[in-house]
C-alpha distance (Angstrom), angle and dihedral (degrees) to the residues before:
residue distance angle dihedral
M1 . . .
F2 3.80 . .
A3 3.80 90.5 .
V4 3.81 90.0 54.4
Q5 3.81 90.8 48.2
D6 3.81 90.5 51.7
E7 3.80 91.4 49.9
V8 3.82 91.8 49.6
A9 3.80 90.8 48.2
R10 3.81 92.1 50.4
T11 3.81 90.5 49.6
I12 3.80 93.1 50.1
V13 3.80 92.1 47.9
A14 3.81 91.3 50.0
V15 3.80 92.2 50.4
L16 3.80 94.0 46.7
T17 3.78 91.8 46.1
A18 3.79 91.2 52.2
H19 3.80 92.3 49.4
V20 3.79 95.5 44.5
S21 3.80 92.5 46.3
K22 3.79 91.4 48.1
A23 3.80 91.4 49.5
E24 3.80 93.8 46.0
I25 3.80 93.6 49.2
E26 3.78 92.6 49.4
R27 3.80 92.2 45.8
T28 3.79 91.3 57.4
L29 3.80 90.0 53.8
T30 3.79 98.9 48.4
R31 3.75 137.8 70.5
P32 3.82 115.4 -114.4
P33 3.82 119.0 -127.9
A34 3.77 118.0 -93.2
T35 3.80 91.1 -115.7
W36 3.78 134.2 22.8
R37 3.80 88.8 -128.6
A38 3.81 89.0 64.6
Y39 3.79 89.0 51.5
D40 3.81 91.0 48.1
Y41 3.81 91.9 52.7
H42 3.79 90.1 49.5
M43 3.79 92.2 51.4
R44 3.81 90.7 49.7
A45 3.79 89.2 49.3
T46 3.79 90.5 51.7
D47 3.79 89.9 52.8
A48 3.82 91.2 49.4
L49 3.81 90.1 51.0
I50 3.80 91.4 51.0
S51 3.80 89.1 53.9
F52 3.82 90.4 52.2
W53 3.79 95.8 65.9
P54 3.82 103.4 66.8
S55 3.80 94.0 49.9
F56 3.83 105.3 20.5
D57 3.80 86.1 -136.5
V58 3.80 103.1 171.6
E59 3.81 91.0 -152.2
R60 3.81 88.1 68.5
L61 3.80 88.7 54.2
Y62 3.81 90.4 51.0
E63 3.80 90.5 48.2
T64 3.80 88.8 52.3
R65 3.79 90.7 54.0
R66 3.80 92.8 46.0
L67 3.78 91.4 54.3
L68 3.78 92.4 45.9
E69 3.80 91.3 51.0
C70 3.81 87.7 53.1
S71 3.80 89.0 51.2
L72 3.79 92.3 50.8
T73 3.79 91.9 46.2
L74 3.79 87.4 60.6
D75 3.81 94.5 41.2
A76 3.79 115.6 18.7
N77 3.81 90.3 -175.2
Y78 3.81 98.1 54.6
A79 3.82 102.2 128.6
R80 3.79 95.9 -171.3
A81 3.82 91.9 57.8
Y82 3.81 91.4 50.2
G83 3.79 90.1 52.4
T84 3.79 94.8 49.7
L85 3.80 90.8 46.7
S86 3.80 88.4 52.5
H87 3.78 89.0 53.0
T88 3.81 91.8 56.3
Y89 3.80 90.8 57.6
A90 3.81 92.6 46.8
I91 3.81 88.0 52.4
A92 3.80 92.0 49.9
W93 3.82 92.2 47.3
T94 3.81 92.7 53.7
N95 3.82 98.8 39.0
P96 3.82 126.0 56.6
V97 3.80 97.5 -125.2
D98 3.83 98.6 121.8
D99 3.81 143.0 -17.3
D100 3.82 91.6 -59.2
F101 3.81 89.4 75.9
L102 3.82 106.8 119.3
N103 3.80 88.9 -13.8
P104 3.83 107.5 145.6
I105 3.80 90.0 -148.3
A106 3.81 90.2 61.6
L107 3.80 92.8 49.4
D108 3.80 91.5 47.7
R109 3.79 88.8 50.9
A110 3.80 90.6 51.1
Y111 3.81 89.5 52.7
T112 3.82 95.5 44.4
L113 3.81 93.4 49.3
A114 3.81 92.8 46.7
L115 3.80 91.1 48.9
K116 3.81 89.7 50.3
G117 3.80 89.4 53.8
V118 3.80 92.0 52.6
Q119 3.80 92.0 46.8
L120 3.81 91.6 51.2
D121 3.80 95.0 46.9
P122 3.83 114.4 12.8
N123 3.83 90.1 174.8
L124 3.81 93.9 61.6
P125 3.83 108.3 103.0
L126 3.80 93.3 -160.8
A127 3.80 91.1 55.4
H128 3.81 89.8 58.9
A129 3.81 90.2 47.4
H130 3.81 91.4 53.6
L131 3.80 89.1 50.2
G132 3.79 90.2 47.5
S133 3.79 89.6 53.4
A134 3.81 93.3 50.6
L135 3.81 91.1 47.7
T136 3.81 90.0 50.4
W137 3.81 92.0 59.7
K138 3.80 90.1 43.3
R139 3.82 86.0 59.8
Q140 3.81 93.4 -116.4
L141 3.79 93.3 128.5
D142 3.80 99.4 162.5
A143 3.80 91.1 51.9
A144 3.82 90.0 44.9
L145 3.79 93.1 53.7
A146 3.80 89.9 47.1
E147 3.82 89.9 56.9
F148 3.80 92.3 50.0
E149 3.79 88.3 48.9
K150 3.82 90.2 53.1
A151 3.79 89.5 52.3
M152 3.80 91.7 54.0
T153 3.80 92.1 44.3
L154 3.79 89.4 55.7
N155 3.80 91.4 48.5
P156 3.83 118.9 13.8
N157 3.81 88.9 -162.9
F158 3.81 92.3 56.8
T159 3.81 116.3 116.9
D160 3.79 131.6 178.9
W161 3.79 127.6 179.9
R162 3.82 91.2 -147.0
L163 3.80 90.7 69.9
A164 3.81 88.4 68.4
G165 3.79 90.7 59.0
A166 3.80 92.3 49.8
L167 3.81 90.6 50.8
I168 3.81 92.8 49.0
F169 3.80 91.8 51.3
A170 3.81 90.5 45.9
G171 3.81 89.7 58.0
E172 3.81 96.8 -103.1
P173 3.83 105.7 111.8
E174 3.82 92.9 150.0
K175 3.79 89.9 60.7
A176 3.80 88.8 46.4
I177 3.81 89.7 56.3
D178 3.81 90.7 51.6
V179 3.82 91.1 48.4
V180 3.81 94.2 51.8
R181 3.79 93.6 44.4
A182 3.80 90.1 52.1
L183 3.80 90.8 46.8
M184 3.80 91.4 51.9
R185 3.80 91.0 50.3
L186 3.81 92.4 50.5
D187 3.79 97.4 39.6
P188 3.82 119.4 33.7
F189 3.82 87.4 -179.1
F190 3.79 91.6 62.8
H191 3.80 122.4 160.3
P192 3.83 112.9 -92.8
L193 3.79 90.1 -121.9
A194 3.79 88.4 67.2
S195 3.80 86.7 70.7
G196 3.79 90.4 47.4
W197 3.79 93.4 53.5
L198 3.79 90.7 45.6
G199 3.79 89.5 54.3
L200 3.80 92.3 48.7
A201 3.81 90.9 48.0
Y202 3.80 90.2 54.0
Y203 3.81 89.1 47.1
Q204 3.81 91.9 52.8
T205 3.81 89.8 51.9
K206 3.85 88.5 49.6
R207 3.80 92.8 -116.4
Y208 3.77 90.8 134.3
S209 3.79 97.0 163.8
Q210 3.81 90.3 56.3
A211 3.81 91.9 47.0
L212 3.80 94.1 60.7
A213 3.82 101.0 71.2
P214 3.83 98.6 49.7
L215 3.80 92.2 44.1
R216 3.80 91.0 51.0
E217 3.80 89.6 48.0
C218 3.80 91.2 51.4
L219 3.80 91.3 51.5
S220 3.80 92.5 46.3
R221 3.80 87.3 61.9
M222 3.83 97.8 33.0
P223 3.83 106.6 29.3
N224 3.81 93.3 168.4
Y225 3.80 96.0 52.8
R226 3.78 102.4 119.7
S227 3.81 99.2 -164.0
A228 3.80 95.4 53.1
R229 3.80 90.2 50.2
A230 3.81 90.1 50.4
W231 3.82 91.0 47.3
L232 3.80 89.8 50.9
A233 3.82 91.3 48.7
A234 3.82 90.6 50.8
T235 3.81 90.5 48.0
Y236 3.79 92.6 51.1
A237 3.81 90.4 48.9
Q238 3.80 93.8 49.6
F239 3.80 90.1 46.4
G240 3.80 91.5 52.5
F241 3.82 98.7 -108.0
Q242 3.81 95.4 127.0
E243 3.80 97.9 165.0
D244 3.79 91.3 52.2
A245 3.80 90.3 47.4
E246 3.79 92.7 51.6
R247 3.80 91.1 46.6
E248 3.80 90.6 55.2
V249 3.81 91.3 48.3
A250 3.80 90.2 50.5
E251 3.81 89.9 51.2
L252 3.80 90.6 47.2
L253 3.81 92.7 51.5
S254 3.79 90.6 48.2
I255 3.81 87.4 58.1
D256 3.80 94.0 42.2
P257 3.84 116.8 10.2
N258 3.82 90.8 -172.3
H259 3.81 95.6 56.3
T260 3.82 109.0 125.6
I261 3.79 140.5 155.2
D262 3.81 93.2 -112.8
G263 3.80 94.7 41.7
Y264 3.78 96.3 50.1
Y265 3.80 119.3 5.2
R266 3.80 96.5 45.0
R267 3.79 91.2 47.8
I268 3.80 107.4 40.5
P269 3.82 116.2 31.8
P270 3.83 104.8 79.1
Y271 3.80 97.2 -147.1
K272 3.79 112.6 -178.2
L273 3.82 92.1 -159.0
A274 3.80 119.0 56.3
S275 3.80 89.2 -150.7
D276 3.82 91.1 60.6
A277 3.79 91.3 50.9
E278 3.79 92.2 47.4
H279 3.80 90.6 50.0
L280 3.81 88.8 59.5
F281 3.81 93.2 43.5
T282 3.81 90.2 52.1
G283 3.79 92.5 54.2
L284 3.80 92.0 46.9
R285 3.81 91.0 50.2
K286 3.80 91.6 49.5
A287 3.81 88.9 51.0
G288 3.80 90.6 54.1
L289 3.80 101.8 -109.9
P290 3.83 108.5 156.5
E291 3.78 115.5 -103.7
S292 3.80 93.7 -139.6
């Protein structure tokens, strides 16, 4: 029993040390807000955004933006708030939660806000990651990867699950797997989408059996995330589990009856290689997702 207690204590200390060190390093590289009230609003906005993911309740996204606007009213030069606000528009552009879905104005706003954050604080790793995310959806993958690289140059301990998506779309799923594995080692409180991207990366490398567990984990934490459910359906179909694939498609269509290959997967994922895109389309077709 004492040996187990010692092992648990060592694990907790290692995790806390990693998080504290990461936070301290980043703090030394970034500019603090002009007022603590601006910081407080940003922290509340971050909490609201975290609560958005399990349910995809758009009101939580709006609350996030409201709090960030309050933060920026108090400090118009707060780079971190600009970056997080950018992220909310990237989320809305890629997920059908309101009229910002696939609206070019929303994506342009995500890019403009992220760029503003980088201009205000070029030493903030997270600002570069937000810009990298916006550039990913704008199909500027080389520029996106360069921004993520800048973030990691500024802070070698910096990790971001969105880098995995950019690597997958750029045709580098093996690197995406390495990125997510490293992220999970450094941060046991990783975002659920990290599991989703890991599953998709395994799918793209045709390691379907290895894709199942992370995709299931992602959905256990984000049951309404349409893409992960579609990725899981495609994985089941490619692996030969047709009934499971069709069950996932049925669940997906109960969440979003208008979800189709043409309406979503041909329009959003910015695959650099046509063969990678077609590999996903094939799995979705096998699973029974409507073409249009």
